[in-house]
Structures are given as C-alpha cells and as structure tokens.
C-alpha positions as CSV (number, residue, x, y, z in Angstrom):
1,M,148.8,105.5,119.2
2,K,145.9,107.9,119.3
3,Q,143.5,107.9,116.2
4,P,142.5,111.2,114.6
5,P,139.0,112.1,115.5
6,F,137.8,112.0,111.8
7,F,138.9,108.2,111.6
8,S,136.3,107.5,114.6
9,L,133.7,109.6,112.9
10,F,134.3,107.6,109.7
11,L,133.9,104.3,111.4
12,I,130.7,105.4,113.1
13,L,129.2,106.5,109.6
14,L,130.3,103.3,108.1
15,L,128.5,101.2,110.7
16,L,125.4,103.4,110.5
17,N,125.2,102.7,106.8
18,C,125.6,99.0,107.2
19,N,121.8,98.6,107.7
20,K,120.2,97.1,104.9
21,E,118.8,99.6,102.4
22,V,117.9,99.1,98.9
23,S,118.7,101.9,96.4
24,S,115.5,103.1,94.4
25,N,117.2,101.8,91.2
26,T,116.9,98.2,92.6
27,I,113.3,98.3,93.5
28,P,111.1,97.0,90.6
29,G,109.3,99.8,88.6
30,C,105.9,98.6,89.6
31,I,106.7,98.6,93.2
32,A,108.1,102.1,93.0
33,Q,104.7,103.2,91.0
34,K,102.7,101.7,94.0
35,I,104.9,103.8,96.5
36,E,104.2,106.9,94.3
37,A,100.5,106.3,94.4
38,I,100.5,106.2,98.1
39,K,102.4,109.3,98.4
40,K,99.4,111.1,96.5
41,E,96.9,109.7,99.1
42,E,96.2,111.1,102.5
43,V,98.9,110.3,105.2
44,R,98.3,107.1,106.8
45,N,98.3,106.5,110.6
46,P,100.5,104.6,111.2
47,P,102.6,105.7,108.4
48,A,102.8,103.8,105.2
49,K,105.8,101.4,104.8
50,V,107.0,98.8,102.2
51,Y,109.4,96.0,103.1
52,Q,111.4,93.5,101.0
53,Y,111.8,90.0,102.2
54,E,112.9,86.7,100.8
55,Y,110.0,84.2,100.9
56,Q,109.7,80.9,99.6
57,G,112.8,81.5,97.5
58,K,111.6,84.7,95.9
59,I,112.1,88.3,96.5
60,V,108.7,89.8,97.7
61,Y,107.4,93.1,98.7
62,F,105.1,93.6,101.8
63,F,102.7,96.5,102.2
64,P,101.6,96.2,105.9
65,Q,98.0,97.0,106.7
66,Y,97.3,100.5,107.8
67,C,93.8,100.5,109.3
68,C,91.2,98.3,110.7
69,D,89.9,95.6,108.5
70,V,92.2,96.6,105.6
71,F,94.2,93.8,104.2
72,S,98.0,94.0,104.0
73,E,99.5,92.9,100.5
74,L,102.3,90.7,99.5
75,H,103.5,91.2,95.9
76,D,106.1,89.5,93.8
77,E,108.8,91.5,91.7
78,N,106.2,91.8,89.0
79,C,103.6,93.4,91.4
80,T,101.5,90.3,91.2
81,L,99.4,90.0,94.2
82,I,100.5,86.8,96.2
83,C,98.2,87.2,98.9
84,H,97.0,89.3,101.9
85,P,99.1,87.9,105.0
86,D,97.1,89.7,107.6
87,G,94.3,92.2,108.1
88,G,90.6,92.0,106.9
89,I,87.7,91.4,109.2
90,T,89.4,88.5,111.1
91,G,92.8,90.2,111.0
92,M,94.3,86.9,109.8
93,G,94.4,87.8,106.0
94,D,93.1,85.8,103.2
95,G,94.7,82.5,104.5
96,K,96.6,82.1,101.3
97,C,100.2,82.5,102.7
98,S,99.4,81.9,106.5
99,G,103.3,81.1,107.0
100,F,104.6,84.3,105.7
101,F,105.3,85.9,109.2
102,T,107.3,82.8,110.3
103,D,109.0,81.9,106.9
104,R,110.0,85.2,105.8
105,K,113.8,86.3,105.8
106,N,116.2,89.2,105.4
107,E,113.9,92.2,106.1
108,V,114.7,95.3,104.3
109,L,112.7,98.5,104.8
110,I,112.2,99.9,101.4
111,W,110.3,103.0,102.0
112,E,108.5,104.7,104.8
113,D,106.3,107.7,104.4
114,E,107.8,110.6,106.4
115,R,105.1,113.1,106.0
116,S,103.2,114.2,109.0
C-alpha cells in the first residue's frame, strides 16, 4: 500500500527533531545569563557555542575557547567554574580536569551564536 506523501514528510521531520536539544527553560538561569552576556559581545570567530555534558556524574556546561591563549570554561549547574579544560598559553587548560575530553558523555549543543 502506498503511503501518503505527508506521512513521509512527517517521518523525516520527526527524525530530524530527534537530535538532542535542550529547551531554554531547562537551561539553568545562570547559564542563560552567560549566553546573554556573550550575545552582547562582538561576534567571535569561531562562533561561540555552549555544550551540555554529563561529567563525573553531574550535568556540566562547556564554553569552548574562542581565540588563541583563551581558556575554555567548564561550569556546573550553579555556574560555579569547575576548571578550564583547554586553552591558555599551553593549550592544555589549567590541569584541574584533564580527563574531561575523554570522560564526558551525552553531548548536547545548548546554543550556538548564529550572528555573522
């Protein structure tokens, strides 16, 4: 039996929306405030992004480095800075969470700056 065309379209849209996205009301307020602050800055190159991961049994938020010698930031759900996983002069971060890139799980892109 032939399926109606809208059925196929529905399945495609359903599959496209199965990527892991977090709605803005599940992002901690302090993380949303940090994103709003970035939006008021000049556009970064590469564009600013924020990721959510599970790390050491906790939900954490990763702000990748955006320029030479700038530290990345890893925050908990209360915006407490846990560490700088990479960046800085050596590119190796501050050494306080050297296992972050190997131990992190369940990546979710929370936000990406789409300004140009």
